[in-house]
N, C-alpha and C positions, 0 to 999 in steps of 0.2 A: 891277935883277933880271935872272937870267938869262932866255933868250930860250927862252920855252915855246912849243911848237908849237899852232895852235889846235887844238880839238878838246874837247867839254868832257870827254871820257873822260881826254885827256892831261894835262889843266886839274886836275881832283880827284885822278889821279894821282898828281901832280906837288906836290898840296898834302898831300896822305895820307904821301909819302913825307919831306916837309921840305924839298923843292927849291925851291920858293917857298912866301909866307906868300899867306893867303887877303887880305889886304891891299895885297900888291904886285899880285894880279890884278887885284883892283879897281881901286886905282889907275891901272892898266893900262887899265883898259876907260874910266875917267872922260877920262881923257888922249886917247884915240881920238875919243870923243865930242866933248869938246870942240874938237877940229883936224877934225874932218869934218861936225859935223850941221848947221854953218851953210849949207851945201850940200847937203846930203842931206834933211833936214827929217825926221826920224823919229821923233825925240822931240817928245813935249809935255806931260811931267811928266818930272822927275828927280830922284830920290830918295835923293839922296845921305846925309844924316843916317842914314838907315834904313838903306843898303847898309853905310856905316862899322861900325854898332853890330853888320850880320848876320858880316858879314867877320871883325869882332874878338871876337865870338863863336866863329866856326870855331878861329880861332888859337888862342884860349885852351882850345878843348877838347881841340885837337891839345896844347897845352903839357901837359896835366894828363894826357896818354895816355887819352884819352875816345876812344870809338868815336864813327870819323865819318863823317856820311853817303855817301851814293853819289853828291852831286853838292855835297863839300864845297867851298869857296869858287869854284864858278862862277858868273861875273857872268848875269846873265838881265835881259830886260823882256817888260813884258807889252803887248799891244794894250790900248787905255785904255776897250774895255770890258767888263775886270776889274776889279772892286771890291781897291782896295789900301786898307787902312786908314789912315785921315786924309786920304785924296785924294777930291777929288769925278771918279766916275765917269761923264767926257766921252760915251761912247759917239760922238768924231767932232762932238758937236753944238754947236751955241748954245743950245738950249733948255736943256741939263743943266747950264749953266753954275751955275746961282744954286743946283741943290740942295746938300743938305749932303753933306759928306763922309762916307767911306765909313765904319761903325763896325767892322769885322772885313774881313779877307781872303777872296776868293774862294777856294773848295776847291782848287783847284789851284794857287793861291799861296801857302795852305798847304802844299799835298803839296810844291812845291818848297822850302821854307823846312825843313821836316821832313827833307830828303835835302841839306841844308847848302848850297844854292842863295844866291846875294845879288843883291836883286832891288835894279835902278839906276834904274826909270821906265816912266813908260808911254808907249805909242808909237801915231804919227799911223794913222787909217782915213777910210775914206770914211762918211760920216755916218750914224749905227745900221746900219752895216754893208753898205748896200744901193748897191755899186758894186763893181767892178771892177779902179779906179783909184787910190785915195787923191789926187782931184785934187780935196781938201777946200778949201772955200773959203773957212770959219771960219780954220784953221789951215794955210793953204797946202798947194800940193801935197808930196808925197812924192817926191823924186826918185831913180830909178835909181843906184846907185854905180858901176855899170859905165858910163854915161852921162847925165851929168844933165839930157840935154834930153830925157830920156825916161821914161814913168813906171815905178814901181815895182811895180805893179798891187796888186787890192785884193780884199777892201776890208784884210786885214790888211798893207796895204803898207807900213807900217812896222815889222810886225816881220820881212818879208823884208828890206828894206833895210838893218835894224841889225846883220843876220846879215851880209849881202854888204858891208857896208862895214868888218865887224872888230871894230864896236862892243862885240858881243858875242858869243860862242859859239852861245848858244842862243835862243830869246823863244818866246813863245806866241800865238796865234793864234784866230780861230774862223771856220768853214768851214760855211756853207747852199749855195753855188752853186757853191763854186771858191774861196773865199777866203782858203785856205791855198795851196791848187796853182798858182793864179795868179802871186800874187808869188814862190813858190819856182822857178816855172817862168821867171818875167822877170829875177828877178836873181840864177840861178844859185845855189841854196841848197837843203837839205833838207826835206822837207816831210812830214807826216804829217797825213793826216785819219784818225782812226781811225773803228770801226765804229762806226753810229747806235747811242748808249744807252750805250758804253762808259766815258767819261771823265764826271763829275757835270759839270752845267755851274752847279751853286748859286753864286753871286756874281758872276756875269756878266749885262751887258745882254742881253736878247733881240732877236732879230730876228723869226725864224720858226721858233717852237717846235716845231713838229711835224718840221724838216729842220737846225736848229742843229746842229752840232759842233764843237768844241775840240781844239785839237792843239800840237804844237810844230814848230817850226823850227827846222833847225841847223846847222852848218859841215862837220860830218861824218855821216855815217850810222851810227856806233858812239853819238855823241853824242846823235844823234836817238833810237836804242833806247835809252840812257839814261835819257833826260828821260822817255819813255814809259814806263818801267817805273815813275820815281818817278811819274808821274802818275797810275798805275792807284788803285784800291781802290774797295769797296761804298760808299756813299752815301746810307744811309736817309732822308736830308733830303731828297733831289733824286728825286722820281718818276720822271723821266726816264732817271734812271743802273738800267741793267739789269744791270750788271757785279755778278757774286754772288762773285767771287775775283779775285785779282790773277794774271794768265797773262804771265810774263815774257819777253821775246823775246831780251834779250841773250844769253840761253845761248845760244841756237838758232839765229843769224845767222849762225854761222862753219861753219853744216852743208852749206854748197853747193846747188847744184840740181839735184846726181842724183837721177832719180823725179820731179823735179816736171814736170808738165806746164803747159808756158807757150805759149801762143797769140798772136797778133795781132791786137786788134781791125782788121776792113776795113769796109766799105760806109760807113754815115755819117760813122763816125773818119776813112775815109783823104779823103772827099770832102770835108772840112772842115778839112781840112790841106793847110797850102801845103807848098812842096817843102821848106822848110828844115825843118819840120814831122815831115816824113817821112821825112828822113836820119834825125834822129835816134830816130826808132821803128826803121827798117832798121840803124843800130846797135847798140842794142840786142838787137835781135832775131837779131842773127848771135852776138852774143855769149854771149848765154843759151841759141843752136840751136832759139830757136822759128822755127817755117816755115808754120806752119798759118794762114790765116786763119779770124776767127771772125765770126760776127755777133751783135751785140748787138742784143737785143729790144727794137722801137719806143723808139728812142732820141730819134727825133725829137717822140715824142709825149710822152714823160715828159719832155723839156726844157719844151715847151709846157706841160705842169701844173705843172713846177716853177715857173715864171715868174707861174700864177693862182696856186698856193698861197701864193708870196712875196708877192707884191700885196697877197692879200686879209690875210693876218693879220699883214702890219708895217702896210697900211694901219689895219684894226683896233687895233691898238698903240698907233697915234700920233694915234687920233681925236681927241683931246679937244684935243690941241696942233696940230693941224692947222685947226679950226676957229675956235681964237683968235689963233692964233700963226704962220701958214704963213709970213710974210713972213722968220720966223728959221731956217726952213729952208733945208737946201742946195738951191741952183737946180738943181744936177744930175737932182736925186732926187723934190723935192717933186712934181712932177706924176703921178708912179709912184706918192708913196703915196697921195695924193686919189684918184688911178684905182683903185687897189686898193681904197680903202675903199668905191668905190663899184660896186662887181664886184658882180652877182647872186650869192647865196648859192648857186644850183644849180649855177654853173661851180666855186664851190669845192667843193663836194660830190660833183661826177662826178671832181673829178681826183684826190679822195682816194679814192674807189672804185677809180679807173684806178690809184690808187699799189698798192692792195692787189695788184692781177691781176699788175701790173709785177714787183714785188717775187719771187713766185713763181719770172716767168718768167726772173729773173736769177741766182735761186738754182738752179733745174732747170742751168741754165749751165753751175754751177762742177760738178756731177757727174761731167764730162769734161774741166774746166780746173781748175787749183791757181792759176794766176797769168796774168793777161790785162795784155797789153801796147796803150799809146796815148800820142800825144801831151797834154801838158797844156793848152796853148794851141795855136791854129792857125798865130801868128807868133810872132817874138821884140818885145820892148816897143817901142811906138807912142813917138813924140815925144810929149810932155802938149801935150794942147788937140786931138788929133787926134779927127776926126770919120766918117771912113769908113777905110774898110780893104778892099783888092781880094784875096779869096781865091779863087783858082782862077779868076780874069775876071769873080766875084758880087764888088758892091760891098754890104757889110755892114756897123752901125752898129759902129764901133768899140768902145763901151764894153759894150755887149751882149754881142759876138760874141768877147770875151776868157773868158766861160765856155762857148764852144759843146762844146767837147769834158770838158767838167767837171759838168756839170749833169745829165747823163742818170746818171752815176755816185753823185753823193750823193744823186738822190733815191731810188736802191735802198738806200742806207744802207751798200754796203760800203767795207772799209778800204783805204788807198790812200797809198803810199810815191809820192812824188815824185822823181826822180834829176837832177839837173841834168847835162845834155849841151851839147855845145857845137859847132853845126854849121857848115860854111862859108858866105859869104855873106852874114851878118847882122852884118857889121862889129864880129864878136865878142863877141855878145849870144848869152846861151843859152837854150835852147828844155827844158824839162823833159820825161819822160816818167813818165807813170804807170803804175804797179808796183798792177794791182788782183787783189784775193783775195775771195773770199767773205766773207761776216759772220764775224765771233769768230778769223779767222785769219789776224791782223796779222803772226804768225810768217813766211807764206810769201812776203807782201811784202816783208818785211824781206831772207829769205836771198837773193830775186831781184835787193834791191838792193844788199845786202855785195857781191854778184857780182862787179855793174856797176864798184862801187869798187874790188874788189880788180883787175879787168881793166885799170883806168886811164881807162875808157869814163866813168864820170860820176864826176864834183869839182866843188868848188869853187875858184874863182881867185879871187888877190886884185885888188881894184879899187881904182882910184886916184882914185876920187871926183872926176872934171873933165867938164867940158863933151867931149863927142865920146867917138871910140872909143880905147882903149890903143892906143899907138904901137907894139906889138906886133901889134895886132890886124891882120886882113885890112880892106882899103880897105870902106868904106860901099858900099851899093847905091847906085842912082841913086836922085836923087828925095829921097832925106833931107834934113834942113835940118839948122842949126844953131840955139841956142835959150838964151840966158843962163843960166848955172844959178838965178836968181834972177826968171824972168818968172814971170807969171801962168797957169795954165794955160786959161783964154781969152784 
């Protein structure tokens, strides 16, 4: 097979032109998974028979001169909370292992199939999406392809790692409090958390009904846009899907940033970012001509309210199993589920009332701004098993703190593209920048993201999938430690 560059848009074009077949792309993807996943642990299920059937169907369509979908032949994988027909929807848990296999694909999996994409499997995640690290006790931790001793982020850790490792060019994940943006940041890939209610959630295992989002990760910004456009569509069977029509971004991302009002979030977001995270924001701001610091309203209160709602809805959802099977839950999250189930209902109601006021304040902010910038994570990827982080002299709990900069944004429902940047002083590890727009204006975030990509500031780097930094990267900062790639997270 000819060497085809990464990017879903490049692969689909190559299949359409006959430069490569869908089956050849699939074989290359499966070979990469076989060569790397023993170390990365991104996959929990592989759907080889289905993938070959889908690839062969694409090749048969082309041979018959039939129209091809926009993602024809592109391999992809999904977080294992998406229903895949014939596969048990694990949602990262032991409890779900005994469930019957899904009888139909999730809505978004169906959208990908209709676009011609080829599904290769299900991906590792934090149990029931309650975590930011994918240190899954049941299925093993997911390892960061840029340094296998470090976390891939979560809860969509497998989704970020599979793209970063070059196993697939695109994947699907979910984001309640940051679970697409954190892995995108730590693994150095592109990610999109769309507007709340934009994409159907039908056929996905829920975490927090009132905050859950679904979206893609990709190895190029054009590929991210192409997949996002394919995922869009009204779904009358999902009451949470508020989209009435498809609003493509692919035709718009090349319009540039002229006329866009772009600001940089200060205050809370600056204070909770380490120097490396501030560096990537400053680089993105210079590239986009953003000079003004902007105050995001009530960020700390929004994060506190998000915690309350997350715990309450998550605990309520799993209450029956918590009463009878608590020992089968993830040790890293079971106490939070139980605590959430015990929270006073008044806390939950007050948090939801605050959320309504908060969203109005955030929406008002976008009367003066089109895109706002901040880091996606306060630090680069910590070593697996890290309990505490030093964030500007303050000791913070490591796992919860990965969402410091993402939770206030998703609580407002705003769309965010996460762009991969590569600061100095992190041992060659990435930190992402969030490009935030007003609800339903994904196109503006994508235009800014494309500008960063075209300038060479934001890009994906090949991952060697070994322990320790890549040989060409800068030396580690002091205090880091090596760990065998097969070590336990605890």
